[in-house]
C-alpha beads as a LAMMPS data file, in Angstrom:
LAMMPS data file: protein, C-alpha beads

198 atoms
197 bonds

1 atom types
1 bond types

-500.0 500.0 xlo xhi
-500.0 500.0 ylo yhi
-500.0 500.0 zlo zhi

Masses

1 110.0

Atoms # bond

1 1 1 -128.188 158.242 353.864
2 1 1 -126.308 161.524 353.121
3 1 1 -123.585 161.765 355.315
4 1 1 -121.720 164.732 356.513
5 1 1 -118.496 164.984 358.029
6 1 1 -117.434 167.651 360.788
7 1 1 -113.643 167.843 360.968
8 1 1 -111.363 170.107 363.140
9 1 1 -108.946 170.301 365.645
10 1 1 -109.462 169.796 369.317
11 1 1 -111.349 172.111 370.305
12 1 1 -112.630 173.338 367.377
13 1 1 -116.490 173.041 368.062
14 1 1 -117.411 169.609 366.356
15 1 1 -119.086 168.021 368.909
16 1 1 -121.254 171.096 369.773
17 1 1 -122.146 171.440 365.620
18 1 1 -123.626 168.222 365.377
19 1 1 -125.435 168.838 368.734
20 1 1 -126.778 172.465 368.141
21 1 1 -127.938 170.854 364.267
22 1 1 -128.981 167.334 366.211
23 1 1 -131.210 169.430 368.608
24 1 1 -132.783 171.783 365.515
25 1 1 -134.238 168.957 363.787
26 1 1 -135.219 167.604 366.958
27 1 1 -133.128 164.109 366.058
28 1 1 -136.012 162.906 363.319
29 1 1 -133.565 162.835 360.884
30 1 1 -130.620 163.296 361.426
31 1 1 -128.121 160.692 363.554
32 1 1 -124.643 161.831 365.369
33 1 1 -121.883 159.572 365.562
34 1 1 -118.714 160.823 367.046
35 1 1 -115.858 159.741 365.561
36 1 1 -114.139 159.031 369.357
37 1 1 -116.367 156.490 369.758
38 1 1 -114.204 154.106 367.898
39 1 1 -111.157 154.533 369.985
40 1 1 -109.599 151.078 369.973
41 1 1 -110.094 148.970 373.010
42 1 1 -107.352 149.073 375.115
43 1 1 -108.430 147.140 378.212
44 1 1 -106.181 144.564 377.869
45 1 1 -103.388 147.486 379.210
46 1 1 -103.397 148.861 383.096
47 1 1 -104.749 152.331 383.372
48 1 1 -101.210 153.734 383.797
49 1 1 -100.146 152.267 380.497
50 1 1 -103.449 153.280 378.973
51 1 1 -103.362 156.979 379.883
52 1 1 -99.821 157.350 378.475
53 1 1 -101.545 156.540 375.209
54 1 1 -101.809 159.182 371.928
55 1 1 -104.668 159.565 371.559
56 1 1 -104.907 162.012 369.173
57 1 1 -102.853 159.786 366.507
58 1 1 -105.168 158.331 363.926
59 1 1 -103.561 154.781 364.665
60 1 1 -106.108 154.620 367.761
61 1 1 -109.312 154.900 366.120
62 1 1 -111.096 151.312 365.005
63 1 1 -111.744 152.781 361.787
64 1 1 -112.737 149.190 360.142
65 1 1 -115.263 149.442 362.603
66 1 1 -116.342 152.540 362.141
67 1 1 -117.102 152.128 358.224
68 1 1 -118.606 148.765 358.677
69 1 1 -121.259 150.540 360.902
70 1 1 -121.285 153.193 358.211
71 1 1 -122.049 150.764 355.515
72 1 1 -124.591 149.194 357.636
73 1 1 -126.532 152.643 358.712
74 1 1 -126.533 152.867 354.100
75 1 1 -128.221 149.397 354.066
76 1 1 -130.873 151.060 356.074
77 1 1 -129.812 148.431 359.001
78 1 1 -129.558 149.617 362.992
79 1 1 -126.120 149.671 364.439
80 1 1 -124.600 149.165 367.919
81 1 1 -122.082 151.628 368.358
82 1 1 -119.335 151.123 371.140
83 1 1 -119.423 153.323 374.375
84 1 1 -116.108 154.702 375.243
85 1 1 -114.954 156.146 378.184
86 1 1 -112.629 159.265 378.638
87 1 1 -112.088 158.824 382.300
88 1 1 -110.608 155.367 382.056
89 1 1 -109.488 155.316 378.611
90 1 1 -111.847 151.699 377.565
91 1 1 -114.800 150.515 375.906
92 1 1 -117.445 149.640 378.449
93 1 1 -119.604 147.071 378.022
94 1 1 -122.623 148.743 377.277
95 1 1 -123.092 149.894 373.184
96 1 1 -125.324 152.397 371.802
97 1 1 -128.208 151.427 369.697
98 1 1 -128.267 154.371 366.540
99 1 1 -131.248 153.511 363.499
100 1 1 -130.669 154.675 360.001
101 1 1 -131.381 157.671 359.359
102 1 1 -131.843 160.186 356.027
103 1 1 -128.376 162.190 357.688
104 1 1 -125.740 161.217 360.292
105 1 1 -123.109 163.561 361.162
106 1 1 -119.877 162.151 361.477
107 1 1 -117.569 164.372 363.387
108 1 1 -114.558 163.954 364.834
109 1 1 -110.199 164.861 364.343
110 1 1 -109.617 161.853 361.984
111 1 1 -112.941 161.381 360.039
112 1 1 -110.916 162.171 357.001
113 1 1 -107.691 160.432 357.774
114 1 1 -109.033 156.701 356.303
115 1 1 -109.915 156.609 352.939
116 1 1 -112.854 154.471 352.997
117 1 1 -114.786 156.791 355.316
118 1 1 -113.964 159.262 353.898
119 1 1 -115.022 158.404 350.708
120 1 1 -118.463 157.926 352.154
121 1 1 -118.788 161.605 352.874
122 1 1 -120.993 163.357 351.036
123 1 1 -120.185 167.011 352.521
124 1 1 -116.765 167.784 354.835
125 1 1 -116.994 170.394 356.730
126 1 1 -113.546 171.593 358.805
127 1 1 -113.859 173.958 361.613
128 1 1 -111.372 176.513 361.750
129 1 1 -110.284 177.920 364.829
130 1 1 -107.024 179.402 366.496
131 1 1 -104.845 177.360 368.994
132 1 1 -105.065 179.360 371.874
133 1 1 -109.142 179.602 371.750
134 1 1 -108.782 175.562 370.985
135 1 1 -106.368 175.115 373.732
136 1 1 -108.413 177.437 376.343
137 1 1 -111.815 175.406 375.566
138 1 1 -110.253 172.397 375.896
139 1 1 -108.907 173.100 379.294
140 1 1 -112.718 173.929 380.235
141 1 1 -114.057 170.654 378.801
142 1 1 -111.275 168.665 380.092
143 1 1 -111.898 169.608 383.744
144 1 1 -114.988 169.662 383.616
145 1 1 -115.963 166.332 381.801
146 1 1 -112.691 164.253 382.362
147 1 1 -111.364 165.501 385.387
148 1 1 -108.300 166.321 384.302
149 1 1 -105.824 168.874 386.210
150 1 1 -104.944 172.026 383.748
151 1 1 -101.475 171.348 383.571
152 1 1 -101.612 167.545 382.397
153 1 1 -104.760 168.840 379.852
154 1 1 -101.507 171.575 379.027
155 1 1 -98.949 169.311 378.574
156 1 1 -101.148 166.477 376.344
157 1 1 -101.808 168.964 373.861
158 1 1 -98.976 171.101 373.059
159 1 1 -96.753 166.909 373.237
160 1 1 -99.618 165.145 371.279
161 1 1 -102.548 166.913 369.970
162 1 1 -101.017 169.912 368.437
163 1 1 -98.168 167.822 367.062
164 1 1 -101.098 165.369 365.481
165 1 1 -102.984 168.007 364.196
166 1 1 -100.157 169.719 361.854
167 1 1 -99.529 166.096 360.579
168 1 1 -102.987 164.413 360.059
169 1 1 -105.344 167.126 360.637
170 1 1 -104.795 170.087 359.131
171 1 1 -103.351 168.463 355.905
172 1 1 -106.645 167.753 354.889
173 1 1 -108.271 171.269 355.253
174 1 1 -108.090 171.791 351.681
175 1 1 -110.055 168.831 350.643
176 1 1 -113.236 169.490 352.857
177 1 1 -116.578 171.338 351.279
178 1 1 -117.165 173.900 353.654
179 1 1 -114.081 175.534 355.843
180 1 1 -115.772 177.647 358.532
181 1 1 -114.381 180.327 361.466
182 1 1 -116.261 178.033 364.545
183 1 1 -115.989 181.413 366.263
184 1 1 -118.436 182.620 364.047
185 1 1 -120.673 179.625 362.668
186 1 1 -123.301 180.605 360.647
187 1 1 -125.610 177.616 361.609
188 1 1 -128.723 178.837 359.559
189 1 1 -126.400 178.236 356.544
190 1 1 -126.000 174.884 357.497
191 1 1 -129.683 174.540 358.175
192 1 1 -131.022 175.341 354.814
193 1 1 -128.136 173.612 352.800
194 1 1 -129.242 170.162 355.191
195 1 1 -133.446 171.384 354.383
196 1 1 -132.505 171.294 350.577
197 1 1 -131.835 167.965 351.193
198 1 1 -135.401 166.788 351.602

Bonds

1 1 1 2
2 1 2 3
3 1 3 4
4 1 4 5
5 1 5 6
6 1 6 7
7 1 7 8
8 1 8 9
9 1 9 10
10 1 10 11
11 1 11 12
12 1 12 13
13 1 13 14
14 1 14 15
15 1 15 16
16 1 16 17
17 1 17 18
18 1 18 19
19 1 19 20
20 1 20 21
21 1 21 22
22 1 22 23
23 1 23 24
24 1 24 25
25 1 25 26
26 1 26 27
27 1 27 28
28 1 28 29
29 1 29 30
30 1 30 31
31 1 31 32
32 1 32 33
33 1 33 34
34 1 34 35
35 1 35 36
36 1 36 37
37 1 37 38
38 1 38 39
39 1 39 40
40 1 40 41
41 1 41 42
42 1 42 43
43 1 43 44
44 1 44 45
45 1 45 46
46 1 46 47
47 1 47 48
48 1 48 49
49 1 49 50
50 1 50 51
51 1 51 52
52 1 52 53
53 1 53 54
54 1 54 55
55 1 55 56
56 1 56 57
57 1 57 58
58 1 58 59
59 1 59 60
60 1 60 61
61 1 61 62
62 1 62 63
63 1 63 64
64 1 64 65
65 1 65 66
66 1 66 67
67 1 67 68
68 1 68 69
69 1 69 70
70 1 70 71
71 1 71 72
72 1 72 73
73 1 73 74
74 1 74 75
75 1 75 76
76 1 76 77
77 1 77 78
78 1 78 79
79 1 79 80
80 1 80 81
81 1 81 82
82 1 82 83
83 1 83 84
84 1 84 85
85 1 85 86
86 1 86 87
87 1 87 88
88 1 88 89
89 1 89 90
90 1 90 91
91 1 91 92
92 1 92 93
93 1 93 94
94 1 94 95
95 1 95 96
96 1 96 97
97 1 97 98
98 1 98 99
99 1 99 100
100 1 100 101
101 1 101 102
102 1 102 103
103 1 103 104
104 1 104 105
105 1 105 106
106 1 106 107
107 1 107 108
108 1 108 109
109 1 109 110
110 1 110 111
111 1 111 112
112 1 112 113
113 1 113 114
114 1 114 115
115 1 115 116
116 1 116 117
117 1 117 118
118 1 118 119
119 1 119 120
120 1 120 121
121 1 121 122
122 1 122 123
123 1 123 124
124 1 124 125
125 1 125 126
126 1 126 127
127 1 127 128
128 1 128 129
129 1 129 130
130 1 130 131
131 1 131 132
132 1 132 133
133 1 133 134
134 1 134 135
135 1 135 136
136 1 136 137
137 1 137 138
138 1 138 139
139 1 139 140
140 1 140 141
141 1 141 142
142 1 142 143
143 1 143 144
144 1 144 145
145 1 145 146
146 1 146 147
147 1 147 148
148 1 148 149
149 1 149 150
150 1 150 151
151 1 151 152
152 1 152 153
153 1 153 154
154 1 154 155
155 1 155 156
156 1 156 157
157 1 157 158
158 1 158 159
159 1 159 160
160 1 160 161
161 1 161 162
162 1 162 163
163 1 163 164
164 1 164 165
165 1 165 166
166 1 166 167
167 1 167 168
168 1 168 169
169 1 169 170
170 1 170 171
171 1 171 172
172 1 172 173
173 1 173 174
174 1 174 175
175 1 175 176
176 1 176 177
177 1 177 178
178 1 178 179
179 1 179 180
180 1 180 181
181 1 181 182
182 1 182 183
183 1 183 184
184 1 184 185
185 1 185 186
186 1 186 187
187 1 187 188
188 1 188 189
189 1 189 190
190 1 190 191
191 1 191 192
192 1 192 193
193 1 193 194
194 1 194 195
195 1 195 196
196 1 196 197
197 1 197 198
């Protein structure tokens, strides 16, 4: 298994890049794991309390479970990933099944935070994008996909996302193998790199 890690700030295009690559290869040899699926289950808390949690802090990621699943894939074993609801801020009862793949795309803001996981990554990519564009993308996405108001999105971005980006995410940029401007990603370059893994 060859593990490609895609990191960057909120709204930098991590999921979009992963899905484009998966579509190009028609999912035959590529698997996609979103780190967001591994948010800790806070269903024991009322929804009002769950909505106050700073999900941009790395302590909200269940790195132990993610690491365990990646190890299973390395051993050519099937995994059952958590299915996380952004609307209700909790894990759903249903799970997503993934069979072992030759290449796994792991994307998320904190994929480089945990040393055990970062040590498994064979190729790390950081998507670099200015703050204004990331905010505009997040407003568009969260209004459409997560049913949130523009005011709440902007507040969360400046009070939660950006402080966490500065402290935990941007500091990892210099340690990645590739730093790409996500305004002008050369998809062909990454596709060629993946093809050369054959």
